[in-house]
N, C-alpha and C positions, 0 to 999 in steps of 0.2 A: 539518389534518393531526393525527392522533392520536399520542401518544408511543408509543415502542416498547414492546411487552409482553414482558418477560423470561420470563413463565410459558409463552410460546408458543416454537416453534422459531425459531432464526435461519437465515434462507436465505442461502446463500453462492453467488454466481455465480462458477464456476471457468472459467478458460481451459482449453483442452484441451491437457494437458501430461503428461510422463511422467517429469520429473526427480524426484530424491528430495525428500521434504518431511519434515524432522525436526520434533520438537516445537517449537512456537513459530511455525512456518510456518502461514499461514492455512488451508492445505489439510490439516493434520494434525488429526485429530479431538480429540486431547488438547490442542490449543491452546484449546479452548472448553469451557465448563462448560454442562451442561444439553444439550438437544436441539438439533441442527443438521440442516439439510438441504442437502446439497451438490448443485448442478445444474451439470454441465459443459455449457458452450456449444460444441457440436461444430463443428469448423471454424475456431475462433477460438484461434490459438496465441499464444505470447508475442510474436512479431514483429508480429502483427496489432494488438496493443494498445500496444506500446512504440514509439510513433510521434509525430511532431509533430502539431499540431492538424489541419492540412489532411489528412494521411495517414489519421488515425483516422476523421475524420468522412466522408471520401470512400468508405471501405471498407464491408463488410457487417457490422461489429461491432455497430453500434447496433441494427439490426433484430433481430439474433440475441439480443442481451442484453435487449431490451425484451420479446421473446416469452418468454424464460426467466424474466424477473422476473414477468410476469404469471402464469405457471405456478406459480411459488413462492407468489404471493399467493393463487391459487386453492386451494393446498394448506394454507393457514392459518398461514403464517409471521408472526412479529410484527415483523420488521424484515428488510432485505436489504443484504448488503455484497457486495464483489467481491474477487477475488484479484490485483488489479493497480491500483497508485496511479495510473497514466496514465489510468485510466478516469474520473477526476475530470472529464474533458471531457464525459462523458456524464451528469453528475450531474443536470442539470435535465431532460433528456430522459427518464432512467429514473425520476426522481421523478414526472414527468408521466404515466408509463405505469402507475403503480400508486398505491394509497392508503396503503400501509404505509410507514414511514420507510425511506429509502434513504441508505446511507452508502458512497460509492463509493471513498473514499480517505483515508488518514491526512493527506493535504494540507489537509483541511478543518479541521485543528487550527490551522493558521497564523494566521488572523486573531486569535484569541483570544490566541495567544502573542505576536504583534507588539504587542498592546495593552499587554502588561506588560514586554516586552523590546525593546531597540533593534534587535536582529538575532536571526534564528533560522536554523539550519542545516538543510539537507535532504540526506540521503544517498540517492542514486538508483542504479539499475542503468544508467542511460544519460543522462548529463548533456548529450550532444549533442542529445537530442530533448525533454528536459524544459524547456519554455520559459515565457515570460511568459504564454501563453495558459492553460497548466495552472494557474499561480498565480492569475491573475485568476478563473478558474472556481472555484478554491477559496475565493475571497472576499478575496484579498489586495488592499488598496486600490492604485490605480495609483501613488500617491506612495510606496508602501513596497515596491514590487517589488525595488528594489535592496537592500533590507534582508534579503532571503532569500538565504542563501549556499548555493548548490547545489554539491555534490561528487558525482562519479560514481566508481564502481569502475573499475579498470583494464579497458578493453574487450577486451583480449586475455588477461584473467586467467580462472581457473577458474570463478569465480562467474558472470561474464557469459557465458562460453563454454557452460557446461552449461545455464544457464536460457534464454537467448535462442536457443540452438541446440536446446533441448528434447531434451537428451540424457538417456538412461536411466541413465547413470553420472555421479556427481559426487563429487569428493574433498571431503568436508565440511570437513576441516581447512584445505586450501588455500583453499577458498571463504571460510571465516571469516577468513583472513588477508587476503584481498582486501578485504573489508568493513572490517576494522579499519585497514588501510592507508589506505583512503579517509577514514575518521574522523580518523586522525592528520594527513592532508594538510589536512583542514578545520580542525583545531586550529591547524595551522601558519599558515594564512591568516588566522584569526580568533581570536587568543589569549583574547579577552574573551568569546567566545561561551559561553552557558550551556547552551542546549537544542538538540538535533538531532532531527528527525523522520525516520523511516525510511519513505521513499516506497514502497520495494519491500517487499511482504508476505513475501518469502522471507528478509529480513534479521533479523527478531526472534529467531531462534535464536542470534544472535551478539550480542544487545543487551548482555549482561553483560560480554562481552569488550570491547565499545566503551566501556562505562562505565569498566572497569578501565584501559584504555589512555589515555583522554582526560579523564576526569572529567565528561563531558557528562551531563546529564539526557537519557535516551533515551526517545522516545515513538514508538509505532506505531499501527496501525489499532485495536488493542485498547484504546487509550487515548482514542478518540473517545467522548464521553459517552454517546451512544445505543447503544454496544456494550459498554460496561464491564461491564454485569451478566452478559454471556455470557462474558467473557474469563476464561480459566484463568490461575492464577499459581502458581509463578513461571515465567517462560520458562527454557529451559535455558541453562546457562552454557556459552558457546563458548570 
């Protein structure tokens, strides 16, 4: 496997969505520096990806994303990423489908973080479906699964409603408060926690608000080493 080439375009496999994407969101062009190529995987919406391992692997998502990844590679991209952290379950399959580096999820940061810290937090859009299978696929050793502290946003709140429901309208201020509330809940559960990883690629617009409210070091997809050369800074302050 060759290293990513930042002189070439970054290919971004996008779920088919219509909810707003402010700066910092993976789907906002201003979140990336240099050339990007967005490829919408038609027919694959948020609820098709935000599922447990059995549900995701049994659906049509893998075939559709593999075909789209091959199209991006044929168009000359230097690396490929995705718009949903739950797609870490497809990491090996998508990497096998193409020769350029594939980074499906920010969860791939977890093994290196756990090598330096006793616990690491994860903020997710759906804690009910983000399970050990996702963490194992991200490379978390079986003996350290319990060291990953997962916290989800309120499933009835604005953030989850608009994104999982794929609504064209979303109150960004309310959505941001949902994300910060989840971060505060995580801080309450784990007062010594230092770092939190944003599973959801729609959360980075609120990264600074999370830092301000909790003191966490906040990491996202843009912090995965293979993608950092494409990532724009700073994220907007929520």
